[in-house]
C-alpha positions as CSV (number, residue, x, y, z in Angstrom):
1,M,-6.4,11.1,214.1
2,L,-3.3,11.0,212.0
3,K,-4.9,8.4,209.8
4,K,-7.9,10.5,209.2
5,V,-5.8,13.6,208.3
6,S,-3.7,11.4,205.9
7,L,-6.8,9.9,204.4
8,L,-8.4,13.3,203.9
9,G,-5.1,14.7,202.3
10,L,-5.0,11.7,200.0
11,S,-8.6,12.2,199.0
12,V,-8.0,15.8,198.1
13,V,-4.9,14.9,196.0
14,C,-6.8,12.1,194.2
15,V,-9.8,14.4,193.5
16,A,-7.4,16.9,191.9
17,C,-6.0,14.1,189.8
18,I,-9.4,13.0,188.6
19,F,-10.9,16.3,187.4
20,D,-9.7,18.2,184.4
21,S,-8.1,21.6,185.0
22,V,-8.3,23.0,181.4
23,V,-7.6,26.7,181.5
24,K,-10.1,29.0,179.6
25,L,-8.8,31.8,177.4
26,D,-9.5,35.3,178.8
27,P,-11.0,37.7,176.3
28,E,-8.1,40.1,176.3
29,A,-5.7,37.2,175.7
30,S,-7.4,36.3,172.4
31,K,-5.2,39.0,170.7
32,V,-2.0,37.3,171.9
33,E,-0.3,35.3,169.2
34,I,1.8,32.2,170.1
35,V,5.1,32.1,168.2
36,R,8.5,30.4,168.3
37,D,11.8,32.2,168.1
38,T,12.0,31.6,164.3
39,T,8.6,33.0,163.6
40,R,8.4,36.0,165.9
41,P,8.5,39.6,164.6
42,V,11.9,41.3,164.7
43,D,11.0,44.6,166.6
44,C,10.0,43.3,170.0
45,D,10.3,44.4,173.7
46,F,10.6,41.7,176.4
47,K,7.8,42.0,178.9
48,G,8.6,39.0,181.2
49,K,8.9,35.3,181.6
50,I,5.7,33.3,181.4
51,T,4.4,29.8,181.8
52,G,1.2,27.9,181.0
53,S,0.0,24.5,182.1
54,S,-3.2,22.5,182.0
55,R,-4.5,19.0,182.7
56,A,-7.1,16.9,180.9
57,D,-8.1,13.4,179.9
58,D,-7.1,14.2,176.3
59,K,-3.6,15.4,175.2
60,K,-5.1,18.0,172.8
61,K,-7.3,19.5,175.5
62,A,-4.4,19.7,177.9
63,R,-2.3,21.4,175.2
64,K,-5.1,23.8,174.4
65,G,-5.5,24.7,178.1
66,A,-1.7,25.2,178.5
67,E,-1.7,27.5,175.4
68,N,-4.7,29.4,176.9
69,D,-2.9,29.8,180.2
70,F,0.3,30.9,178.4
71,R,-1.6,33.5,176.4
72,N,-3.5,34.7,179.5
73,H,-0.2,35.4,181.3
74,A,1.2,37.2,178.3
75,A,-1.9,39.4,178.1
76,E,-1.5,40.3,181.9
77,L,1.9,41.7,180.9
78,K,0.3,43.7,178.0
79,A,2.1,41.6,175.5
80,N,0.8,40.8,172.0
81,F,3.1,37.8,171.4
82,A,3.9,34.8,173.6
83,M,7.1,33.0,172.5
84,I,7.5,29.3,173.3
85,E,11.0,28.4,174.6
86,A,10.2,25.1,176.3
87,E,7.4,22.6,176.4
88,R,6.6,19.2,177.7
89,E,3.7,16.9,177.9
90,G,3.1,13.7,179.8
91,H,0.9,11.7,182.2
92,V,0.2,13.0,185.7
93,G,1.9,10.5,187.9
94,T,0.5,7.0,187.3
95,T,-2.9,8.3,186.1
96,S,-4.3,8.5,182.6
97,K,-4.5,12.3,182.9
98,M,-2.3,14.3,180.6
99,E,-0.5,17.4,181.6
100,S,0.9,20.0,179.2
101,F,3.4,22.7,180.1
102,I,4.7,25.6,178.1
103,G,7.4,28.1,179.1
104,G,8.7,31.2,177.4
105,K,8.6,35.0,177.1
106,A,5.9,37.6,176.8
107,L,6.8,40.1,174.1
108,Y,5.3,43.3,172.8
109,C,6.2,43.4,169.1
110,R,5.6,46.0,166.4
111,T,4.3,44.0,163.4
112,L,4.4,45.1,159.8
113,E,0.7,45.8,160.0
114,M,1.2,48.0,163.0
115,Q,4.1,49.8,161.3
116,Q,1.9,50.3,158.2
117,A,-1.0,51.6,160.3
118,D,1.4,54.0,162.1
119,E,2.7,55.2,158.7
120,A,-0.9,55.7,157.5
121,R,-1.8,57.7,160.6
122,R,1.3,59.9,160.2
123,E,0.4,60.5,156.5
124,K,-3.2,61.3,157.4
125,A,-2.1,63.7,160.1
126,A,0.3,65.4,157.7
127,A,-2.4,65.7,155.0
128,E,-4.9,67.1,157.6
129,K,-2.2,69.6,158.8
130,E,-1.5,70.7,155.2
131,E,-5.3,71.1,154.6
132,R,-5.6,73.1,157.8
133,E,-2.7,75.4,156.8
134,I,-4.2,75.9,153.3
135,K,-7.6,76.8,154.9
136,E,-5.9,79.2,157.3
137,A,-3.9,80.9,154.5
138,A,-7.1,81.2,152.4
139,E,-8.9,82.7,155.4
140,K,-6.1,85.1,156.1
141,E,-6.1,86.2,152.4
142,R,-9.9,86.6,152.5
143,K,-9.7,88.8,155.6
144,A,-6.9,90.9,154.0
145,E,-9.0,91.3,150.9
146,E,-12.0,92.3,153.0
147,E,-9.9,94.8,154.9
148,K,-8.5,96.3,151.6
149,E,-12.0,96.6,150.2
150,K,-13.2,98.3,153.4
151,R,-10.3,100.8,153.3
152,E,-11.1,101.5,149.6
153,R,-14.9,102.1,150.4
154,E,-13.9,104.4,153.3
155,K,-11.6,106.3,151.0
156,E,-14.3,106.6,148.4
157,E,-16.8,107.8,151.0
158,R,-14.3,110.4,152.3
159,E,-13.6,111.6,148.8
160,Q,-17.4,111.8,148.1
161,R,-17.9,113.8,151.2
162,E,-15.0,116.1,150.3
163,K,-16.5,116.5,146.9
164,E,-19.9,117.3,148.3
165,R,-18.4,119.9,150.7
166,E,-16.5,121.5,147.8
167,E,-19.7,121.7,145.8
168,K,-21.6,123.3,148.7
169,K,-18.8,125.7,149.2
170,N,-18.8,126.7,145.5
171,K,-22.6,127.3,145.4
């Protein structure tokens, strides 16, 4: 019985060694950029420690899978950058399979483009506010002018009625 369990366990381990486990990139992770400390933006908030790993027959496939895994974990933390701090590659045990590992930090960084977009939004909002205030002032002025004209018409009508009464009185 023990031999059967050992054989079954060994079979499972060997099957895991034989098949690739290249990680696919999640759609939301496609926006996460991988950087190093020297190339990351300056204005960043730390979101958490992350790792990525993958196995494949080919070193490049293993690396790509590890990067995908790394970016996926960064996206889960709502980060837009994944900064590499450690990495290693090598064979899985005595097999020809390659394994790639990346460790680092998930960061949310305000890039120059984001800052410029924020500035443009603020400028647009200020221009819209100014335009609204100008329209409101013009509307207020128009209403004041209408009110003034209405008072003048009413005054003229009163004077006309008074004049007509005077004329009737004098006849």
